[in-house]
DOFIZA-481625 format. One record per residue (C-alpha): residue number from 1; residue in three letters; x, y, z. Coordinates in Angstrom, 2 decimals. Layout:
// residues N
i|aa|east|north|up
NUM|ala|X|Y|Z
...
This chain:
// residues 227
i|aa|east|north|up
1|met|-0.12|-0.01|0.02
2|arg|1.29|3.60|-0.92
3|leu|0.29|6.25|1.14
4|leu|0.86|9.93|0.46
5|cys|1.39|12.04|3.60
6|val|0.78|15.80|3.46
7|thr|1.18|18.33|6.65
8|asp|1.00|22.07|7.04
9|leu|-0.29|22.78|3.47
10|his|-1.70|26.09|5.00
11|gly|-3.92|26.64|2.07
12|arg|-1.50|26.30|-0.68
13|thr|-3.72|24.41|-3.37
14|gly|-1.19|24.99|-5.88
15|arg|1.51|23.32|-3.89
16|leu|-0.84|20.33|-3.17
17|ala|-1.37|20.11|-7.07
18|gln|2.40|19.81|-7.75
19|ile|2.68|17.46|-4.65
20|ile|-0.15|15.25|-6.17
21|lys|1.62|15.22|-9.50
22|ala|5.21|14.56|-8.04
23|ala|3.81|11.89|-5.86
24|gly|2.19|9.79|-8.60
25|pro|-0.33|6.93|-8.19
26|val|-1.02|6.27|-4.14
27|asp|-3.57|4.22|-2.71
28|ala|-4.43|6.90|0.03
29|ile|-3.74|10.47|0.90
30|ala|-3.48|11.66|4.53
31|phe|-3.68|15.26|5.57
32|gly|-1.99|15.67|8.99
33|gly|-3.36|19.16|9.81
34|asp|-2.93|22.58|9.15
35|ile|-4.81|22.23|5.89
36|thr|-5.63|26.07|6.09
37|asp|-3.92|28.97|7.32
38|phe|-6.51|29.95|9.76
39|gly|-9.14|29.46|6.86
40|ser|-12.79|28.53|6.93
41|pro|-14.41|25.23|6.85
42|gly|-15.26|25.78|3.33
43|glu|-11.54|26.27|2.09
44|ala|-10.75|23.17|4.03
45|glu|-13.53|21.24|1.99
46|gln|-12.13|22.74|-1.24
47|ile|-8.49|21.17|-0.33
48|ile|-10.17|17.90|0.48
49|arg|-12.22|17.83|-2.71
50|gln|-9.04|18.42|-4.55
51|ala|-7.21|15.74|-3.48
52|gln|-10.24|13.32|-3.70
53|gln|-10.12|14.08|-7.54
54|ala|-6.65|12.34|-7.44
55|cys|-7.47|9.50|-4.93
56|val|-10.81|8.27|-3.56
57|ala|-9.14|7.31|-0.07
58|val|-8.60|10.46|1.52
59|phe|-7.98|10.90|5.30
60|ala|-7.58|14.11|7.68
61|val|-7.00|15.46|10.99
62|ala|-7.27|19.09|11.69
63|gly|-4.05|21.34|12.97
64|asn|-3.52|24.17|15.34
65|cys|-3.97|26.61|12.28
66|asp|-7.13|25.06|11.48
67|ser|-10.19|25.06|14.04
68|ala|-13.14|23.13|15.74
69|gln|-15.20|24.03|12.84
70|ile|-12.85|22.73|10.40
71|asp|-12.61|19.68|12.41
72|gln|-16.50|19.16|12.32
73|arg|-16.51|19.84|8.78
74|leu|-13.92|17.11|8.05
75|leu|-16.06|14.80|9.88
76|glu|-19.24|15.64|7.61
77|leu|-17.32|15.17|4.59
78|gly|-16.41|11.67|6.03
79|val|-12.75|12.06|6.07
80|ser|-12.14|12.97|9.72
81|leu|-9.96|10.39|11.94
82|cys|-9.90|12.46|15.06
83|gly|-10.93|9.91|17.65
84|arg|-12.09|7.70|14.89
85|gly|-10.37|4.56|13.44
86|thr|-11.22|2.77|10.13
87|ile|-9.44|0.14|7.90
88|cys|-8.14|0.95|4.44
89|gly|-6.26|-1.90|2.64
90|ser|-3.42|-3.50|4.67
91|met|-3.72|-0.45|7.38
92|gly|-5.81|0.39|10.32
93|ile|-5.56|4.03|10.79
94|his|-6.91|6.69|13.48
95|gly|-5.92|9.87|14.20
96|leu|-5.57|12.98|16.55
97|ser|-6.42|16.76|15.71
98|ala|-5.18|20.02|17.36
99|met|-2.22|20.45|19.53
100|pro|-1.55|20.68|23.26
101|pro|-2.02|24.08|24.82
102|trp|1.08|26.26|23.53
103|lys|-0.09|29.60|21.96
104|pro|-3.24|31.24|22.38
105|gly|-5.51|31.96|19.47
106|met|-5.19|28.33|18.06
107|phe|-6.91|24.88|17.86
108|gln|-5.72|23.17|20.95
109|leu|-6.91|20.55|23.52
110|thr|-5.67|19.57|26.77
111|glu|-3.34|16.34|26.90
112|ala|-6.10|14.55|28.83
113|glu|-8.53|15.31|25.93
114|leu|-5.72|13.85|23.43
115|ala|-5.29|10.84|25.27
116|arg|-9.07|10.08|25.20
117|leu|-9.15|10.86|21.38
118|leu|-6.28|8.43|21.04
119|ala|-7.81|5.75|22.80
120|ala|-11.27|6.02|21.23
121|gly|-9.91|5.64|17.90
122|tyr|-7.57|2.90|18.64
123|glu|-10.74|0.98|20.33
124|gln|-12.70|1.79|17.41
125|leu|-10.22|-0.12|15.23
126|ala|-9.70|-3.15|17.80
127|ala|-13.49|-3.46|17.55
128|ala|-13.37|-3.42|13.55
129|gln|-10.72|-5.91|13.41
130|gln|-13.16|-8.48|15.03
131|ala|-15.25|-8.52|12.06
132|pro|-14.65|-11.16|9.35
133|gly|-12.36|-10.05|6.61
134|ser|-11.35|-6.82|8.63
135|ala|-7.94|-7.74|9.83
136|phe|-5.15|-5.15|9.06
137|ala|-1.16|-5.71|9.04
138|his|-0.25|-2.25|9.94
139|his|-1.28|0.16|12.70
140|val|-0.91|3.90|11.59
141|val|-1.51|6.86|13.63
142|leu|-2.43|10.47|11.47
143|thr|-1.68|13.25|13.91
144|his|-0.81|17.10|13.92
145|val|1.49|17.26|16.63
146|pro|4.51|14.98|16.98
147|pro|5.31|13.17|20.13
148|arg|7.03|14.69|23.16
149|asp|10.72|14.99|23.47
150|thr|12.04|14.01|19.77
151|arg|13.72|16.03|17.50
152|leu|10.55|16.06|15.46
153|asp|8.91|18.49|17.98
154|arg|11.98|20.78|18.84
155|thr|11.40|24.22|17.70
156|ile|14.05|26.41|16.41
157|phe|14.55|27.78|20.01
158|gly|15.39|24.14|21.20
159|asn|11.92|23.66|23.16
160|his|9.94|20.66|22.80
161|val|6.26|21.04|22.23
162|gly|4.84|17.79|20.98
163|ser|2.22|16.05|22.76
164|ala|3.13|13.58|26.08
165|ala|-0.22|11.80|25.54
166|leu|0.89|10.60|22.12
167|arg|4.44|9.94|23.20
168|ala|2.80|7.64|25.91
169|phe|0.47|6.06|23.42
170|ile|3.27|5.33|21.14
171|glu|5.31|3.50|23.90
172|gln|2.47|1.60|25.18
173|lys|0.76|0.60|21.97
174|gln|3.75|0.53|19.32
175|pro|2.03|1.41|16.15
176|ala|3.81|0.74|13.03
177|leu|3.70|4.16|11.77
178|val|2.77|7.75|13.27
179|ile|2.60|10.79|10.59
180|cys|2.62|14.13|11.88
181|gly|3.98|17.52|11.10
182|his|3.28|20.93|13.09
183|ile|6.85|21.91|13.61
184|his|8.36|22.85|10.09
185|glu|11.92|22.80|11.27
186|gly|11.27|19.24|12.99
187|arg|10.98|17.49|9.66
188|gly|12.35|14.08|9.54
189|ile|11.86|10.42|10.51
190|glu|12.49|9.19|13.94
191|gln|12.07|5.66|15.55
192|ile|10.34|5.05|18.81
193|gly|10.84|1.61|19.88
194|lys|9.20|-0.34|16.67
195|thr|7.40|2.91|15.85
196|val|8.45|4.90|12.85
197|val|7.59|8.52|13.07
198|val|7.55|10.87|10.24
199|asn|7.23|14.71|10.39
200|cys|6.46|15.39|6.90
201|gly|7.41|18.87|6.57
202|arg|5.75|21.98|4.99
203|ala|3.55|21.02|2.23
204|ala|3.46|24.77|1.53
205|ala|6.77|24.48|0.39
206|gly|6.32|21.42|-1.57
207|glu|7.62|19.01|1.29
208|tyr|5.79|15.63|1.85
209|ala|6.25|12.05|2.61
210|ile|5.58|8.67|0.91
211|ala|5.03|5.65|3.10
212|glu|4.85|2.27|1.41
213|leu|3.24|-0.03|3.96
214|asp|3.84|-3.51|2.18
215|pro|5.27|-5.92|3.59
216|thr|7.17|-3.69|5.93
217|val|7.16|0.06|6.64
218|asn|9.13|2.16|4.21
219|val|9.18|5.99|4.71
220|ala|10.86|8.47|2.42
221|leu|10.62|12.32|2.50
222|his|10.37|14.11|-0.66
223|val|10.21|17.75|-2.34
224|ala|7.86|18.40|-5.16
225|tyr|8.66|22.30|-4.92
226|arg|10.84|24.59|-2.97
227|glu|10.88|28.25|-2.68
């Protein structure tokens, strides 16, 4: 299974078109938040529709530069993974919107709320896997914020602003892959136990990642366009 991972697009629809063209055929597209730059639900919907023209399977969570209203619109569009889980091909995927408290005026949730949403999505996946023919090979988490205390969540000033709840979930459940963004300068790939964590970087500058999930997890960072 080939997964296109896009984070921090910040409303740049032209860049998304370039990324989709550069990535080539994929089985699914995953938006890891900051779909807009403090935009509207309608703007987010336009971007999701643009992606769906290239690939039927599109999943998304909202970032700190989106909003609770955009999070709701993603749910209405049937693409939201915040606190929800679904099976697509060889992967079982669930997700997490927003960020832990950091800066005012942004979409943020407490660590307790983030932990609850992670657990809800995971439980939904576990229940779905009990149905005949619904087994999946790879457990994937799509989130805007990186896990705490990695090089992926370290700002240019050296402080770590990732989620402690996500870090604890990874250490306990060991998903195969975690897709995140949020900290532009934290772009990269890191391992936490058996979990591969990728900060995809800034799609607004053409940065994205491709995850190949069969039979093992292989992730590569790419750039379709750089300013």
